[in-house]
Short mmCIF file of the C-alpha atoms (twelve columns), coordinates in Angstrom:
data_MODEL
# 
_entry.id   MODEL 
# 
loop_
_atom_site.group_PDB 
_atom_site.id 
_atom_site.type_symbol 
_atom_site.label_atom_id 
_atom_site.label_alt_id 
_atom_site.label_comp_id 
_atom_site.label_asym_id 
_atom_site.label_seq_id 
_atom_site.Cartn_x 
_atom_site.Cartn_y 
_atom_site.Cartn_z 
_atom_site.pdbx_PDB_model_num 
ATOM 1   C CA . MET A 1   22.602  -5.908  1.396   1 
ATOM 2   C CA . THR A 2   21.400  -9.520  0.670   1 
ATOM 3   C CA . SER A 3   19.195  -10.390 -2.608  1 
ATOM 4   C CA . ILE A 4   16.401  -12.664 -1.980  1 
ATOM 5   C CA . LYS A 5   14.525  -14.254 -5.050  1 
ATOM 6   C CA . ILE A 6   12.281  -16.970 -5.900  1 
ATOM 7   C CA . LYS A 7   13.325  -19.169 -8.964  1 
ATOM 8   C CA . PHE A 8   11.896  -22.012 -10.800 1 
ATOM 9   C CA . ARG A 9   14.063  -24.772 -11.954 1 
ATOM 10  C CA . PRO A 10  12.368  -26.833 -14.931 1 
ATOM 11  C CA . SER A 11  12.850  -30.567 -14.974 1 
ATOM 12  C CA . THR A 12  14.943  -32.018 -17.322 1 
ATOM 13  C CA . VAL A 13  12.199  -34.995 -17.726 1 
ATOM 14  C CA . GLU A 14  9.572   -33.971 -20.122 1 
ATOM 15  C CA . GLY A 15  5.953   -33.588 -18.646 1 
ATOM 16  C CA . LYS A 16  7.309   -33.589 -14.907 1 
ATOM 17  C CA . ALA A 17  7.050   -31.007 -12.499 1 
ATOM 18  C CA . GLY A 18  10.028  -28.692 -11.730 1 
ATOM 19  C CA . ARG A 19  11.045  -27.195 -8.210  1 
ATOM 20  C CA . LEU A 20  10.883  -23.788 -6.741  1 
ATOM 21  C CA . TYR A 21  14.033  -22.521 -4.884  1 
ATOM 22  C CA . PHE A 22  15.521  -19.371 -3.307  1 
ATOM 23  C CA . GLN A 23  18.238  -17.751 -4.478  1 
ATOM 24  C CA . PHE A 24  20.259  -15.639 -2.038  1 
ATOM 25  C CA . THR A 25  23.042  -13.060 -3.294  1 
ATOM 26  C CA . HIS A 26  25.347  -11.399 -0.320  1 
ATOM 27  C CA . GLN A 27  28.603  -9.694  -1.258  1 
ATOM 28  C CA . ARG A 28  28.647  -10.957 -4.954  1 
ATOM 29  C CA . VAL A 29  28.425  -14.716 -3.823  1 
ATOM 30  C CA . THR A 30  25.043  -16.824 -4.653  1 
ATOM 31  C CA . ARG A 31  23.652  -19.716 -2.999  1 
ATOM 32  C CA . THR A 32  20.469  -21.527 -3.003  1 
ATOM 33  C CA . GLN A 33  18.028  -23.210 -1.047  1 
ATOM 34  C CA . LYS A 34  15.488  -25.668 -2.438  1 
ATOM 35  C CA . THR A 35  11.909  -25.934 -1.374  1 
ATOM 36  C CA . SER A 36  9.548   -28.519 -1.249  1 
ATOM 37  C CA . TYR A 37  7.054   -26.764 -3.931  1 
ATOM 38  C CA . CYS A 38  6.828   -28.572 -7.135  1 
ATOM 39  C CA . ILE A 39  5.108   -27.215 -10.024 1 
ATOM 40  C CA . TYR A 40  4.722   -27.105 -13.861 1 
ATOM 41  C CA . PRO A 41  6.054   -24.489 -16.457 1 
ATOM 42  C CA . ASP A 42  2.526   -23.158 -17.143 1 
ATOM 43  C CA . GLU A 43  2.097   -22.471 -13.477 1 
ATOM 44  C CA . TRP A 44  5.077   -20.071 -13.218 1 
ATOM 45  C CA . ASP A 45  5.320   -16.373 -14.628 1 
ATOM 46  C CA . SER A 46  8.867   -15.861 -15.009 1 
ATOM 47  C CA . GLU A 47  8.482   -12.221 -15.249 1 
ATOM 48  C CA . THR A 48  6.523   -11.492 -11.832 1 
ATOM 49  C CA . ASN A 49  8.452   -14.573 -10.287 1 
ATOM 50  C CA . GLN A 50  5.151   -15.546 -8.861  1 
ATOM 51  C CA . ILE A 51  2.979   -18.839 -9.326  1 
ATOM 52  C CA . ILE A 52  -0.129  -18.473 -11.456 1 
ATOM 53  C CA . LEU A 53  -3.426  -20.539 -11.583 1 
ATOM 54  C CA . PRO A 54  -3.723  -22.026 -15.334 1 
ATOM 55  C CA . PRO A 55  -7.534  -21.731 -16.228 1 
ATOM 56  C CA . SER A 56  -6.705  -25.378 -18.005 1 
ATOM 57  C CA . LYS A 57  -5.955  -26.679 -14.804 1 
ATOM 58  C CA . PRO A 58  -8.628  -26.010 -12.359 1 
ATOM 59  C CA . GLU A 59  -7.824  -29.278 -10.100 1 
ATOM 60  C CA . ARG A 60  -4.445  -27.783 -9.504  1 
ATOM 61  C CA . HIS A 61  -5.700  -24.464 -8.170  1 
ATOM 62  C CA . GLU A 62  -6.102  -25.192 -4.365  1 
ATOM 63  C CA . ILE A 63  -2.448  -26.853 -4.283  1 
ATOM 64  C CA . LEU A 64  -1.185  -23.775 -5.979  1 
ATOM 65  C CA . ARG A 65  -2.809  -21.233 -3.543  1 
ATOM 66  C CA . GLN A 66  -1.406  -23.272 -0.609  1 
ATOM 67  C CA . TYR A 67  2.246   -23.022 -2.258  1 
ATOM 68  C CA . LYS A 68  1.545   -19.433 -2.765  1 
ATOM 69  C CA . LYS A 69  0.619   -18.613 0.769   1 
ATOM 70  C CA . LYS A 70  3.733   -20.832 2.086   1 
ATOM 71  C CA . LEU A 71  6.109   -18.894 -0.017  1 
ATOM 72  C CA . LYS A 72  4.879   -15.976 1.458   1 
ATOM 73  C CA . GLU A 73  5.414   -17.133 4.884   1 
ATOM 74  C CA . ASP A 74  8.773   -18.427 3.989   1 
ATOM 75  C CA . LEU A 75  9.818   -15.131 2.433   1 
ATOM 76  C CA . PHE A 76  8.700   -13.351 5.611   1 
ATOM 77  C CA . ARG A 77  10.816  -15.668 7.908   1 
ATOM 78  C CA . ILE A 78  13.857  -15.297 5.335   1 
ATOM 79  C CA . ASN A 79  13.434  -11.339 5.548   1 
ATOM 80  C CA . GLU A 80  13.664  -11.910 9.318   1 
ATOM 81  C CA . CYS A 81  17.137  -13.497 9.003   1 
ATOM 82  C CA . ALA A 82  18.210  -10.431 7.157   1 
ATOM 83  C CA . ILE A 83  16.899  -8.277  9.569   1 
ATOM 84  C CA . HIS A 84  18.472  -10.334 12.772  1 
ATOM 85  C CA . LEU A 85  22.055  -10.471 11.140  1 
ATOM 86  C CA . ASN A 86  21.770  -6.858  10.255  1 
ATOM 87  C CA . LYS A 87  21.149  -5.991  13.976  1 
ATOM 88  C CA . LYS A 88  24.125  -7.485  14.968  1 
ATOM 89  C CA . LYS A 89  26.219  -4.826  13.420  1 
ATOM 90  C CA . HIS A 90  29.106  -6.679  12.126  1 
ATOM 91  C CA . PRO A 91  29.828  -8.373  8.627   1 
ATOM 92  C CA . TYR A 92  28.178  -11.769 8.016   1 
ATOM 93  C CA . SER A 93  28.806  -14.237 5.518   1 
ATOM 94  C CA . ILE A 94  26.725  -15.784 2.913   1 
ATOM 95  C CA . HIS A 95  27.064  -19.178 4.643   1 
ATOM 96  C CA . GLU A 96  26.005  -17.767 8.006   1 
ATOM 97  C CA . PHE A 97  22.876  -16.144 5.973   1 
ATOM 98  C CA . THR A 98  21.945  -19.445 4.242   1 
ATOM 99  C CA . LYS A 99  22.515  -21.623 7.671   1 
ATOM 100 C CA . LEU A 100 20.159  -19.253 9.578   1 
ATOM 101 C CA . CYS A 101 17.342  -19.373 6.854   1 
ATOM 102 C CA . LYS A 102 17.575  -23.176 6.476   1 
ATOM 103 C CA . ASP A 103 17.167  -23.505 10.497  1 
ATOM 104 C CA . ARG A 104 14.080  -20.719 10.688  1 
ATOM 105 C CA . LEU A 105 12.320  -22.835 7.597   1 
ATOM 106 C CA . ASP A 106 12.743  -25.700 9.768   1 
ATOM 107 C CA . THR A 107 9.062   -26.412 11.243  1 
ATOM 108 C CA . LYS A 108 10.570  -28.065 14.343  1 
ATOM 109 C CA . SER A 109 12.352  -24.840 15.126  1 
ATOM 110 C CA . LEU A 110 11.081  -22.213 17.669  1 
ATOM 111 C CA . SER A 111 11.944  -19.431 15.348  1 
ATOM 112 C CA . PHE A 112 9.422   -21.131 12.691  1 
ATOM 113 C CA . VAL A 113 6.532   -20.856 15.233  1 
ATOM 114 C CA . MET A 114 7.263   -17.447 16.790  1 
ATOM 115 C CA . LEU A 115 7.707   -15.838 13.208  1 
ATOM 116 C CA . SER A 116 4.786   -17.583 11.862  1 
ATOM 117 C CA . ILE A 117 2.484   -16.103 14.940  1 
ATOM 118 C CA . ILE A 118 4.139   -12.527 14.469  1 
ATOM 119 C CA . ARG A 119 3.018   -12.654 10.581  1 
ATOM 120 C CA . GLN A 120 -0.514  -13.838 11.546  1 
ATOM 121 C CA . LEU A 121 -0.821  -11.244 13.870  1 
ATOM 122 C CA . LYS A 122 0.286   -8.258  11.742  1 
ATOM 123 C CA . GLU A 123 -2.217  -9.365  8.696   1 
ATOM 124 C CA . GLN A 124 -4.942  -9.406  11.311  1 
ATOM 125 C CA . ARG A 125 -3.666  -5.938  12.259  1 
ATOM 126 C CA . ARG A 126 -2.892  -6.822  15.851  1 
ATOM 127 C CA . VAL A 127 -0.100  -4.650  15.646  1 
ATOM 128 C CA . ARG A 128 0.514   -4.362  19.370  1 
ATOM 129 C CA . THR A 129 0.265   -8.134  20.109  1 
ATOM 130 C CA . SER A 130 2.459   -8.867  17.302  1 
ATOM 131 C CA . GLU A 131 5.147   -6.534  18.639  1 
ATOM 132 C CA . THR A 132 4.824   -8.268  22.361  1 
ATOM 133 C CA . TYR A 133 5.764   -11.432 20.838  1 
ATOM 134 C CA . ARG A 134 8.555   -9.933  18.797  1 
ATOM 135 C CA . CYS A 135 9.970   -8.525  22.327  1 
ATOM 136 C CA . THR A 136 9.684   -11.857 23.672  1 
ATOM 137 C CA . PHE A 137 11.317  -13.524 20.625  1 
ATOM 138 C CA . ASP A 138 14.174  -11.072 20.411  1 
ATOM 139 C CA . SER A 139 14.782  -11.468 24.158  1 
ATOM 140 C CA . PHE A 140 14.812  -15.289 23.979  1 
ATOM 141 C CA . MET A 141 17.236  -15.103 20.838  1 
ATOM 142 C CA . ARG A 142 19.583  -12.962 23.161  1 
ATOM 143 C CA . PHE A 143 19.595  -15.635 25.960  1 
ATOM 144 C CA . ARG A 144 20.534  -18.481 23.101  1 
ATOM 145 C CA . ASP A 145 23.249  -15.865 21.767  1 
ATOM 146 C CA . GLY A 146 21.347  -15.956 18.570  1 
ATOM 147 C CA . GLU A 147 21.444  -19.862 17.971  1 
ATOM 148 C CA . GLU A 148 18.247  -21.443 16.544  1 
ATOM 149 C CA . THR A 149 16.309  -23.709 19.204  1 
ATOM 150 C CA . CYS A 150 14.644  -26.756 18.075  1 
ATOM 151 C CA . LEU A 151 11.516  -27.485 19.735  1 
ATOM 152 C CA . ASP A 152 12.357  -30.555 21.294  1 
ATOM 153 C CA . GLU A 153 14.947  -28.529 23.468  1 
ATOM 154 C CA . ILE A 154 12.305  -26.471 25.099  1 
ATOM 155 C CA . ASN A 155 12.367  -28.338 28.323  1 
ATOM 156 C CA . GLN A 156 12.098  -27.446 32.046  1 
ATOM 157 C CA . GLU A 157 15.738  -27.123 32.248  1 
ATOM 158 C CA . THR A 158 15.956  -24.499 29.143  1 
ATOM 159 C CA . ILE A 159 13.017  -22.474 30.458  1 
ATOM 160 C CA . LYS A 160 14.594  -22.428 34.120  1 
ATOM 161 C CA . ALA A 161 17.707  -21.357 32.631  1 
ATOM 162 C CA . TYR A 162 15.811  -18.577 30.837  1 
ATOM 163 C CA . GLU A 163 14.356  -17.506 33.839  1 
ATOM 164 C CA . THR A 164 17.275  -17.289 35.841  1 
ATOM 165 C CA . TYR A 165 18.919  -15.205 32.750  1 
ATOM 166 C CA . LEU A 166 16.141  -12.408 33.051  1 
ATOM 167 C CA . LYS A 167 16.466  -12.454 36.823  1 
ATOM 168 C CA . ASN A 168 20.200  -11.450 36.193  1 
ATOM 169 C CA . LYS A 169 19.064  -9.095  34.042  1 
ATOM 170 C CA . GLN A 170 17.411  -7.420  37.111  1 
ATOM 171 C CA . LEU A 171 14.094  -7.475  35.473  1 
ATOM 172 C CA . THR A 172 10.779  -7.340  37.650  1 
ATOM 173 C CA . LEU A 173 8.620   -10.559 38.249  1 
ATOM 174 C CA . ASN A 174 5.899   -9.198  35.984  1 
ATOM 175 C CA . THR A 175 8.193   -8.706  33.362  1 
ATOM 176 C CA . ILE A 176 9.503   -12.284 33.358  1 
ATOM 177 C CA . SER A 177 6.226   -13.461 33.829  1 
ATOM 178 C CA . PHE A 178 5.139   -11.450 30.610  1 
ATOM 179 C CA . TYR A 179 7.900   -13.268 28.589  1 
ATOM 180 C CA . MET A 180 7.111   -16.638 29.906  1 
ATOM 181 C CA . ARG A 181 3.398   -16.463 29.239  1 
ATOM 182 C CA . ILE A 182 4.004   -15.161 25.698  1 
ATOM 183 C CA . LEU A 183 6.527   -18.202 25.063  1 
ATOM 184 C CA . ARG A 184 4.359   -20.646 26.628  1 
ATOM 185 C CA . ALA A 185 1.202   -19.401 24.236  1 
ATOM 186 C CA . ALA A 186 3.788   -19.888 21.286  1 
ATOM 187 C CA . TYR A 187 4.845   -23.357 22.621  1 
ATOM 188 C CA . ASN A 188 1.353   -24.405 23.204  1 
ATOM 189 C CA . HIS A 189 0.651   -23.543 19.750  1 
ATOM 190 C CA . ALA A 190 3.062   -25.511 18.577  1 
ATOM 191 C CA . VAL A 191 1.798   -28.613 20.493  1 
ATOM 192 C CA . GLU A 192 -1.813  -28.052 18.820  1 
ATOM 193 C CA . ASN A 193 -0.387  -28.222 15.536  1 
ATOM 194 C CA . GLY A 194 1.649   -31.379 16.220  1 
ATOM 195 C CA . LEU A 195 5.093   -29.498 15.879  1 
ATOM 196 C CA . THR A 196 6.206   -31.074 19.433  1 
ATOM 197 C CA . VAL A 197 4.908   -33.098 22.277  1 
ATOM 198 C CA . GLN A 198 3.861   -31.557 25.580  1 
ATOM 199 C CA . ARG A 199 6.607   -31.513 28.152  1 
ATOM 200 C CA . HIS A 200 4.917   -28.903 30.566  1 
ATOM 201 C CA . PRO A 201 8.439   -26.902 30.570  1 
ATOM 202 C CA . PHE A 202 6.837   -23.775 32.121  1 
ATOM 203 C CA . ARG A 203 5.819   -25.934 35.302  1 
ATOM 204 C CA . HIS A 204 8.264   -24.305 37.642  1 
ATOM 205 C CA . VAL A 205 8.728   -20.815 36.426  1 
ATOM 206 C CA . TYR A 206 6.822   -17.882 37.795  1 
ATOM 207 C CA . THR A 207 3.860   -17.164 35.043  1 
ATOM 208 C CA . GLY A 208 1.644   -15.213 37.912  1 
ATOM 209 C CA . ILE A 209 0.881   -11.491 38.206  1 
ATOM 210 C CA . GLU A 210 2.594   -9.211  41.036  1 
ATOM 211 C CA . ARG A 211 0.686   -6.325  42.550  1 
ATOM 212 C CA . THR A 212 2.420   -3.494  41.207  1 
ATOM 213 C CA . ASN A 213 4.021   -0.521  43.279  1 
ATOM 214 C CA . LYS A 214 1.574   2.414   43.416  1 
ATOM 215 C CA . ARG A 215 1.555   4.574   40.334  1 
ATOM 216 C CA . ALA A 216 -1.039  7.256   41.146  1 
ATOM 217 C CA . VAL A 217 -0.555  10.819  42.029  1 
ATOM 218 C CA . THR A 218 -3.015  12.805  44.543  1 
ATOM 219 C CA . SER A 219 -5.456  15.935  43.023  1 
ATOM 220 C CA . HIS A 220 -2.772  18.239  44.588  1 
ATOM 221 C CA . VAL A 221 0.013   16.944  42.398  1 
ATOM 222 C CA . ILE A 222 -2.201  17.058  39.168  1 
ATOM 223 C CA . LYS A 223 -2.721  20.985  40.084  1 
ATOM 224 C CA . ASP A 224 0.875   21.442  40.191  1 
ATOM 225 C CA . ILE A 225 1.405   19.999  37.204  1 
ATOM 226 C CA . LYS A 226 -1.272  21.948  35.392  1 
ATOM 227 C CA . ASN A 227 0.063   25.150  36.956  1 
ATOM 228 C CA . SER A 228 3.822   24.477  36.395  1 
ATOM 229 C CA . ARG A 229 5.643   27.353  34.550  1 
ATOM 230 C CA . LEU A 230 7.207   25.498  31.651  1 
ATOM 231 C CA . PRO A 231 8.546   27.253  28.239  1 
ATOM 232 C CA . ALA A 232 5.645   27.771  25.678  1 
ATOM 233 C CA . GLY A 233 5.747   25.250  22.660  1 
ATOM 234 C CA . SER A 234 8.429   23.216  24.375  1 
ATOM 235 C CA . THR A 235 8.484   19.404  24.688  1 
ATOM 236 C CA . LEU A 236 7.893   19.632  28.528  1 
ATOM 237 C CA . ASP A 237 5.020   21.744  27.849  1 
ATOM 238 C CA . HIS A 238 3.573   19.085  25.091  1 
ATOM 239 C CA . ALA A 239 4.262   16.510  27.450  1 
ATOM 240 C CA . ARG A 240 2.273   18.008  30.413  1 
ATOM 241 C CA . ASP A 241 -0.499  18.723  27.876  1 
ATOM 242 C CA . MET A 242 -0.630  15.100  26.683  1 
ATOM 243 C CA . PHE A 243 -0.694  13.916  30.455  1 
ATOM 244 C CA . LEU A 244 -3.573  16.514  31.282  1 
ATOM 245 C CA . PHE A 245 -5.533  15.372  28.444  1 
ATOM 246 C CA . SER A 246 -5.291  11.673  29.352  1 
ATOM 247 C CA . PHE A 247 -6.316  12.890  32.883  1 
ATOM 248 C CA . TYR A 248 -9.415  15.156  31.290  1 
ATOM 249 C CA . THR A 249 -10.535 11.901  29.409  1 
ATOM 250 C CA . ARG A 250 -11.037 9.840   32.113  1 
ATOM 251 C CA . GLY A 251 -7.306  8.262   32.118  1 
ATOM 252 C CA . MET A 252 -7.563  7.568   28.240  1 
ATOM 253 C CA . SER A 253 -4.665  5.301   27.405  1 
ATOM 254 C CA . PHE A 254 -1.839  6.917   24.832  1 
ATOM 255 C CA . VAL A 255 -2.602  4.608   22.050  1 
ATOM 256 C CA . ASP A 256 -6.021  5.628   22.168  1 
ATOM 257 C CA . MET A 257 -5.114  9.278   22.314  1 
ATOM 258 C CA . ALA A 258 -2.749  8.971   19.692  1 
ATOM 259 C CA . TYR A 259 -5.358  7.338   17.227  1 
ATOM 260 C CA . LEU A 260 -8.191  9.501   17.950  1 
ATOM 261 C CA . LYS A 261 -9.574  11.299  14.663  1 
ATOM 262 C CA . LYS A 262 -10.966 14.667  13.813  1 
ATOM 263 C CA . LYS A 263 -14.573 13.053  13.092  1 
ATOM 264 C CA . ASP A 264 -14.488 11.167  16.564  1 
ATOM 265 C CA . LEU A 265 -15.375 14.587  18.023  1 
ATOM 266 C CA . HIS A 266 -18.925 15.617  16.980  1 
ATOM 267 C CA . ASN A 267 -21.497 17.913  18.793  1 
ATOM 268 C CA . GLY A 268 -19.533 18.340  21.776  1 
ATOM 269 C CA . ILE A 269 -19.186 14.287  22.439  1 
ATOM 270 C CA . LEU A 270 -15.849 12.479  21.923  1 
ATOM 271 C CA . THR A 271 -16.588 9.010   20.798  1 
ATOM 272 C CA . TYR A 272 -13.791 6.366   20.153  1 
ATOM 273 C CA . ARG A 273 -13.152 2.627   20.592  1 
ATOM 274 C CA . ARG A 274 -10.402 1.390   22.629  1 
ATOM 275 C CA . LYS A 275 -7.820  -0.288  20.997  1 
ATOM 276 C CA . LYS A 276 -7.362  -2.959  23.610  1 
ATOM 277 C CA . THR A 277 -10.948 -4.122  24.162  1 
ATOM 278 C CA . GLY A 278 -12.676 -2.813  20.976  1 
ATOM 279 C CA . GLN A 279 -15.396 -1.033  23.539  1 
ATOM 280 C CA . GLN A 280 -16.811 2.052   22.522  1 
ATOM 281 C CA . LEU A 281 -16.744 5.123   24.881  1 
ATOM 282 C CA . SER A 282 -18.103 8.641   24.789  1 
ATOM 283 C CA . ILE A 283 -16.569 11.578  26.645  1 
ATOM 284 C CA . LYS A 284 -18.283 14.951  27.064  1 
ATOM 285 C CA . TRP A 285 -16.124 17.532  25.503  1 
ATOM 286 C CA . GLU A 286 -14.937 19.938  28.229  1 
ATOM 287 C CA . LYS A 287 -13.384 23.351  27.745  1 
ATOM 288 C CA . CYS A 288 -10.073 22.136  29.412  1 
ATOM 289 C CA . MET A 289 -9.823  19.656  26.591  1 
ATOM 290 C CA . GLN A 290 -10.418 22.255  24.024  1 
ATOM 291 C CA . ASN A 291 -8.108  24.727  25.728  1 
ATOM 292 C CA . ILE A 292 -5.073  22.192  25.051  1 
ATOM 293 C CA . LEU A 293 -6.119  21.658  21.291  1 
ATOM 294 C CA . ASN A 294 -6.214  25.264  20.478  1 
ATOM 295 C CA . LYS A 295 -2.387  25.595  21.610  1 
ATOM 296 C CA . TYR A 296 -1.438  23.443  18.492  1 
ATOM 297 C CA . PRO A 297 -2.017  24.232  14.846  1 
ATOM 298 C CA . ILE A 298 -4.512  21.928  13.037  1 
ATOM 299 C CA . ASN A 299 -3.356  18.519  12.405  1 
ATOM 300 C CA . PRO A 300 -2.284  17.933  8.742   1 
ATOM 301 C CA . THR A 301 -3.340  14.420  9.077   1 
ATOM 302 C CA . GLU A 302 -6.906  12.827  10.170  1 
ATOM 303 C CA . TYR A 303 -5.876  12.542  13.591  1 
ATOM 304 C CA . LEU A 304 -7.081  15.080  16.457  1 
ATOM 305 C CA . LEU A 305 -4.070  15.404  18.644  1 
ATOM 306 C CA . PRO A 306 -0.492  16.595  17.907  1 
ATOM 307 C CA . ILE A 307 0.988   12.997  18.211  1 
ATOM 308 C CA . ILE A 308 0.638   11.310  14.721  1 
ATOM 309 C CA . THR A 309 1.393   14.489  12.498  1 
ATOM 310 C CA . SER A 310 3.215   13.430  9.284   1 
ATOM 311 C CA . PRO A 311 1.048   11.834  6.566   1 
ATOM 312 C CA . GLN A 312 4.203   10.782  4.617   1 
ATOM 313 C CA . LYS A 313 5.834   8.664   8.036   1 
ATOM 314 C CA . ASP A 314 4.608   5.406   9.543   1 
ATOM 315 C CA . GLU A 315 2.069   5.987   12.071  1 
ATOM 316 C CA . ARG A 316 3.082   3.231   14.434  1 
ATOM 317 C CA . LYS A 317 6.723   4.546   14.669  1 
ATOM 318 C CA . GLN A 318 5.410   8.356   15.182  1 
ATOM 319 C CA . TYR A 319 3.040   6.706   18.074  1 
ATOM 320 C CA . ARG A 320 5.977   4.966   19.773  1 
ATOM 321 C CA . ASN A 321 8.451   7.773   19.215  1 
ATOM 322 C CA . ALA A 322 6.124   10.158  20.764  1 
ATOM 323 C CA . MET A 323 5.177   7.852   23.743  1 
ATOM 324 C CA . ALA A 324 8.850   7.420   24.590  1 
ATOM 325 C CA . LEU A 325 9.677   11.288  24.454  1 
ATOM 326 C CA . ILE A 326 6.740   12.287  26.290  1 
ATOM 327 C CA . ASN A 327 7.547   9.829   28.889  1 
ATOM 328 C CA . ARG A 328 10.847  11.016  29.365  1 
ATOM 329 C CA . LYS A 329 9.920   14.616  29.771  1 
ATOM 330 C CA . LEU A 330 7.318   13.593  32.236  1 
ATOM 331 C CA . LYS A 331 10.165  12.226  34.543  1 
ATOM 332 C CA . THR A 332 11.485  15.804  34.410  1 
ATOM 333 C CA . ILE A 333 8.333   17.355  35.145  1 
ATOM 334 C CA . SER A 334 7.834   14.642  38.387  1 
ATOM 335 C CA . GLU A 335 11.118  16.364  39.762  1 
ATOM 336 C CA . LEU A 336 10.058  19.711  38.920  1 
ATOM 337 C CA . VAL A 337 6.524   19.353  40.876  1 
ATOM 338 C CA . HIS A 338 8.118   17.192  43.677  1 
ATOM 339 C CA . SER A 339 6.081   14.338  42.658  1 
ATOM 340 C CA . PRO A 340 6.370   11.015  45.094  1 
ATOM 341 C CA . TYR A 341 6.474   8.796   42.231  1 
ATOM 342 C CA . PRO A 342 7.794   9.251   38.548  1 
ATOM 343 C CA . LEU A 343 5.333   10.469  36.034  1 
ATOM 344 C CA . SER A 344 4.296   8.654   33.136  1 
ATOM 345 C CA . MET A 345 1.196   8.603   30.791  1 
ATOM 346 C CA . TYR A 346 0.106   5.686   32.508  1 
ATOM 347 C CA . VAL A 347 0.133   7.348   35.743  1 
ATOM 348 C CA . ALA A 348 -2.372  9.639   34.403  1 
ATOM 349 C CA . ARG A 349 -4.852  6.848   34.193  1 
ATOM 350 C CA . HIS A 350 -3.828  5.447   37.432  1 
ATOM 351 C CA . SER A 351 -4.629  8.926   38.938  1 
ATOM 352 C CA . TRP A 352 -7.813  9.323   37.587  1 
ATOM 353 C CA . ALA A 353 -9.005  5.957   39.015  1 
ATOM 354 C CA . SER A 354 -7.494  6.698   42.334  1 
ATOM 355 C CA . ILE A 355 -8.867  10.398  42.668  1 
ATOM 356 C CA . ALA A 356 -12.473 8.831   41.878  1 
ATOM 357 C CA . LYS A 357 -12.143 6.238   44.101  1 
ATOM 358 C CA . SER A 358 -11.147 8.728   46.972  1 
ATOM 359 C CA . LYS A 359 -14.169 10.788  46.126  1 
ATOM 360 C CA . ASN A 360 -16.378 7.524   46.598  1 
ATOM 361 C CA . ILE A 361 -17.414 7.325   43.296  1 
ATOM 362 C CA . PRO A 362 -18.990 3.708   42.705  1 
ATOM 363 C CA . LEU A 363 -16.674 1.157   41.170  1 
ATOM 364 C CA . SER A 364 -19.143 0.425   38.524  1 
ATOM 365 C CA . ILE A 365 -18.949 4.277   37.268  1 
ATOM 366 C CA . ILE A 366 -15.207 4.101   37.442  1 
ATOM 367 C CA . SER A 367 -14.979 0.767   35.601  1 
ATOM 368 C CA . GLU A 368 -17.511 2.087   32.761  1 
ATOM 369 C CA . GLY A 369 -15.335 5.606   32.724  1 
ATOM 370 C CA . MET A 370 -12.193 3.640   31.864  1 
ATOM 371 C CA . GLY A 371 -13.568 1.107   29.649  1 
ATOM 372 C CA . HIS A 372 -12.875 -1.712  31.369  1 
ATOM 373 C CA . ASP A 373 -14.464 -5.067  30.383  1 
ATOM 374 C CA . SER A 374 -15.563 -5.790  33.942  1 
ATOM 375 C CA . GLU A 375 -15.765 -4.601  37.522  1 
ATOM 376 C CA . THR A 376 -13.200 -7.350  38.477  1 
ATOM 377 C CA . THR A 377 -10.607 -5.639  36.201  1 
ATOM 378 C CA . THR A 378 -11.423 -2.482  38.079  1 
ATOM 379 C CA . GLN A 379 -11.038 -4.159  41.266  1 
ATOM 380 C CA . ILE A 380 -7.300  -5.653  40.195  1 
ATOM 381 C CA . TYR A 381 -6.465  -2.105  38.765  1 
ATOM 382 C CA . LEU A 382 -7.532  -0.013  42.006  1 
ATOM 383 C CA . ALA A 383 -6.000  -2.904  44.679  1 
ATOM 384 C CA . SER A 384 -2.602  -1.586  44.439  1 
ATOM 385 C CA . LEU A 385 -3.279  2.268   44.040  1 
ATOM 386 C CA . ASP A 386 -4.123  3.708   47.482  1 
ATOM 387 C CA . THR A 387 -3.700  1.948   50.853  1 
ATOM 388 C CA . SER A 388 -3.926  4.859   53.043  1 
ATOM 389 C CA . VAL A 389 -7.626  4.303   53.935  1 
ATOM 390 C CA . ILE A 390 -6.266  0.693   55.207  1 
ATOM 391 C CA . ASP A 391 -3.345  2.340   57.119  1 
ATOM 392 C CA . LYS A 392 -5.920  4.723   58.791  1 
ATOM 393 C CA . ALA A 393 -7.861  2.013   60.045  1 
ATOM 394 C CA . ASN A 394 -4.998  0.221   61.471  1 
ATOM 395 C CA . HIS A 395 -3.732  3.405   63.185  1 
ATOM 396 C CA . ARG A 396 -7.246  3.820   65.207  1 
ATOM 397 C CA . ILE A 397 -6.886  0.049   66.076  1 
ATOM 398 C CA . ILE A 398 -3.497  0.182   67.173  1 
ATOM 399 C CA . ASN A 399 -4.264  3.503   69.393  1 
ATOM 400 C CA . ASP A 400 -7.327  1.736   70.944  1 
ATOM 401 C CA . LEU A 401 -5.276  -0.516  72.579  1 
# 
């Protein structure tokens, strides 16, 4: 466990500003890391270890507020250093910790940029987006064997080497593109803020979106899932219920299901806002939805479904753990019903769209039902779902020869 504290060292010259510094203690060894923040004794509260705004110095308030904000950012990055070293699961020295902190407090490092963006996204409550940046950052750090990367090192050679690393991990092109686009956004952020110059390092790596494999099942498979005999109250039964609930609610995404509140269901109408787009959707409450709800005790939290069920535990962690478990159990169910494709919560969403399309429901209605921003999004969404119509047409053309 590493102790991290902010300290104030007064100047030996009377009337001159002192300096703030960080004190790190690890395994009974203490080291310090100075900062560039200079303040006066009456601007520091030694009991709370915080900067204060003296009423007698209104002209200093703005700079002091900036210092407070920067200190908060610095502490976030320093705590990230401790988390990073603890993940390695082997003892580390105070020297390693201090060096890592120094590197990550350097505004010219990639870590400085990535961790700043992650912190800002969390403050804006854009948790999911912050997790995508965290995932990318962790991946790139594994590629660099945990070593810091100066922004000036981000060039075409480095990024091409990172792409090769990801390909050797046998990741899909879309996953590689995902990492590249996040990293590119962070790099462009650094360029815009004058931390480095534009070198166009992503010019020769893949940043597109490849058409995905079909992830929809037919209505016959949905019926088989519904009618499968699964142990009552089991995790398999729960996974099946959540899959069907998503399908019944026009392919509602799992994150939206998890955060549905009891108050969202009113007078037979379920109304909610999509986490991804903020769009409000309303769905008529059907008997099949109520039947699923009736199988479970009333949720002790404010949420409707049995996904986030503990008021004392981290909600985001409960949601992610539930999603991982349900998707694992759906893989088992897919084998039981002989599904042509592995099941997941996302398959429920794709299947609703695909079945709606097969019933000649207009694109505009499918788009609105799924909460897409535009029909263009729905067209892209449906493009990879079902090619059977094209195959049948091709068969007829060939037979006419």
